[in-house]
N, C-alpha and C positions, 0 to 999 in steps of 0.2 A: 504493499500500500504505500502510496505517495504521501509526502507531508503536505499539510494545508496551513494557511496563514489565517487565523481568526480575527474577529473584531478587535482584539486588543493590540493589533498591530499600531504602532505609532511611526511608521514610515521613517526609521532612523537610518536604515541602509546596512545595518551590520550583517544581516542574512546574505545580501547580494555579495558582498565581499568574500564570504565563506563558500558560497556555492561553487564547487568545481566544475559544474557543467553549464552553468549559466541559465538554470531553469527558472530564475525568479525575475519577474518584471516589476518595475516601479508603478506607483500610483498613489491615490490616497491611502489605500490599503494594498500593500503588495500582494502579488499572486505567484503561485508556484504552478508551472506547467507539469501536470501529471505524467505526462508522455516522456518528458525529459528528466524528471526526477529519477535519481538512482537510489534514493532511500538511504543516504549516508548518514543523515542526521546532523550534518556540520550546521547547517541553518538553525536548527532548533537549539543546539549548544551556544550559538552566537546572539540569539535573541534576548535582549535585556528585560523584555516585558512578558516572556514566556507565552508569546502569541503564536507559536508554530507547534502544531501536533501531528502525529501521524493520523491520516484520514482514512 
């Protein structure tokens, strides 16, 4: 299962810097492309607001 970004996202960009495959896109709330996500969890570990969870 791919990771997803919840409404707790503060759009800080920490997750984008950590994603090794570029699966995260910017916006008011960032989004993870489930097809590109490799389930490594790097984004969740980098999120200061714990807004990234396995979906």
